[in-house]
C-alpha positions in Angstrom: -179.4 88.3 57.8 -180.9 91.0 55.6 -180.6 95.0 56.1 -183.6 96.6 58.4 -185.9 98.7 56.7 -185.6 102.3 57.8 -188.3 103.5 60.3 -189.2 107.2 61.4 -186.5 106.6 64.2 -183.8 105.4 62.4 -183.8 107.8 59.0 -181.3 106.9 56.0 -178.6 108.9 55.8 -175.9 109.3 52.8 -173.2 106.9 54.6 -176.2 104.3 55.4 -177.2 104.6 51.7 -173.7 104.4 50.4 -172.6 101.4 52.1 -176.4 99.8 51.5 -175.0 100.3 47.9 -171.8 98.7 48.4 -173.4 95.8 49.9 -175.5 95.4 47.1 -172.4 95.8 44.7 -170.4 93.4 46.2 -173.2 90.6 46.5 -173.5 90.7 42.6 -169.9 90.4 42.4 -170.3 87.4 44.4 -173.0 86.5 42.2 -170.9 86.7 39.4 -168.0 85.2 40.6 -169.0 82.2 42.6 -171.6 81.4 39.4 -168.4 81.3 37.1 -165.7 79.5 39.7 -168.3 77.9 42.6 -168.3 78.7 46.2 -165.4 77.0 47.0 -163.2 78.4 44.4 -163.9 82.1 45.8 -162.1 83.7 48.6 -163.8 87.0 50.4 -160.9 88.9 48.7 -161.4 88.0 45.1 -165.3 89.7 45.8 -163.7 92.6 48.0 -160.9 93.0 45.1 -163.8 92.8 42.1 -165.3 96.1 43.8 -162.0 98.1 44.7 -162.2 96.9 48.2 -159.5 95.2 50.2 -159.5 91.7 51.9 -159.5 93.6 55.4 -162.2 96.4 54.2 -164.4 93.1 53.5 -165.1 92.3 57.1 -166.6 95.6 57.5 -169.6 94.6 55.4 -169.4 90.8 55.9 -168.1 88.3 58.7 -167.0 85.7 56.1 -167.7 84.2 52.7 -170.3 81.5 54.4 -172.0 85.1 55.5 -172.0 86.4 51.8 -174.2 83.3 50.1 -176.1 83.6 53.2 -177.7 87.0 52.5 -177.7 86.3 48.6 -179.2 83.3 48.9 -181.9 84.1 51.3 -182.0 87.4 49.6 -183.5 85.9 46.7 -186.1 83.7 48.3 -187.5 86.7 49.9 -187.8 88.4 46.9 -189.9 85.9 44.7 -192.1 85.4 47.8 -192.5 89.5 48.3 -193.0 89.6 44.5 -195.3 86.3 44.0 -197.8 88.4 46.9 -197.6 91.5 44.6 -198.4 90.2 42.0 -201.6 88.4 43.3 -202.3 91.4 44.9 -202.3 93.4 41.5 -203.8 90.4 40.0 -208.4 91.2 39.5 -208.5 87.4 39.1 -206.8 83.9 39.1 -205.9 83.8 35.5 -204.4 86.8 36.0 -202.9 85.9 38.8 -201.4 82.9 37.1 -200.1 84.8 34.4 -198.3 87.3 36.3 -196.6 84.9 38.4 -194.9 83.3 35.5 -193.7 86.4 33.8 -192.5 87.8 36.8 -190.8 84.0 37.5 -189.5 84.3 33.9 -187.8 87.7 34.1 -186.3 87.2 37.3 -184.7 83.8 35.6 -183.5 85.4 32.1 -182.4 88.5 34.3 -180.7 87.2 37.2 -179.1 84.2 35.8 -175.8 83.7 38.4 -178.2 83.7 41.2 -179.7 80.4 39.8 -176.4 79.1 39.0 -175.0 79.9 42.4 -178.6 78.5 44.2 -178.6 75.5 42.2 -174.5 74.1 42.4 -174.0 75.8 46.2 -177.4 75.5 48.0 -175.2 72.6 50.3 -172.7 75.2 51.0 -175.2 77.4 53.4 -174.7 76.8 57.0 -178.1 74.8 58.5 -179.5 78.0 59.4 -179.2 79.9 56.4 -180.6 76.4 54.5 -183.8 76.1 56.9 -184.5 80.5 56.5 -184.3 79.5 52.2 -186.4 76.2 51.8 -188.4 78.0 54.6 -189.7 80.8 51.9 -189.0 78.3 49.0 -191.9 76.5 50.3 -194.0 79.5 50.7 -193.4 80.8 47.1 -194.3 77.6 45.8 -197.9 77.5 48.2 -198.9 81.0 46.2 -198.7 79.5 43.1 -200.1 76.0 44.1 -203.1 77.9 45.8 -203.7 80.1 42.4 -203.4 76.8 40.1 -205.9 74.7 42.2 -208.3 77.2 42.4 -208.5 77.6 38.6 -208.2 74.2 37.9 -210.2 72.3 40.2 -210.3 69.2 41.0 -207.0 69.0 40.3 -205.4 67.4 43.2 -203.3 69.4 45.7 -200.1 67.1 45.3 -200.5 67.3 41.3 -200.3 71.2 41.5 -197.8 70.9 43.6 -195.1 68.6 41.3 -197.0 70.7 38.1 -195.5 73.9 39.9 -192.3 73.1 40.7 -191.3 71.2 37.7 -192.2 74.1 36.1 -189.3 75.9 38.2 -187.0 73.8 37.0 -187.6 74.3 33.3 -187.8 78.4 33.7 -185.0 78.5 35.8 -182.8 75.9 32.9 -182.6 79.3 31.1 -179.2 80.2 32.0 -178.2 76.7 30.4 -180.2 76.9 27.4 -178.7 77.8 24.1 -178.2 81.8 23.5 -181.4 82.4 22.1 -182.9 86.5 21.8 -184.3 87.2 24.9 -187.5 88.0 24.3 -187.9 85.3 22.4 -186.7 83.6 25.1 -188.7 84.9 27.7 -191.9 84.5 25.6 -191.3 80.7 25.0 -190.7 80.3 28.6 -193.4 81.6 29.6 -195.4 79.7 26.8 -194.4 76.1 28.2 -194.5 76.9 31.8 -198.2 78.0 31.0 -198.7 75.0 29.2 -197.2 72.7 31.6 -199.2 73.9 34.4 -202.4 73.6 32.7 -202.3 70.9 30.4 
């Protein structure tokens, strides 16, 4: 479902780089269109037209609209989990880790609002296989946060920590629906509210 990482045995060619860049462009266009119209209101041909590709040529990149949605939502789940792991690796202690996780998720929510909208509204349109993979990655991402919060807030029960983490995701992910606010102020406000909700 995702592009395989290059190895020494399969070096990236210019053609491969161009194809990967075009695929990212198509996924970005799909996110914009699906955020505006919903999954049911977008055709594969619409996505291609948004970046100057004919309908038939789209099938060289994706087998269908279901595959576009699956790659889009699995990819963001992978990026969130991987990004959370990176935050923990760079952090010297749990307090720094929690602040880093909050900043990381706020940055995602405020810079990729279309993906949040598509995931919230069109998750049910995923194939069962893709939905299971997204849910699996989401659970792992929640557990990253929960582990840190439990260590910081001992003796907070783990179930309460999980509830707080998921509620904070809802808070941060509401950003696409919030009134317009200066971007820096909105990010700071969301981070402050998230921190308070987790540790109050």
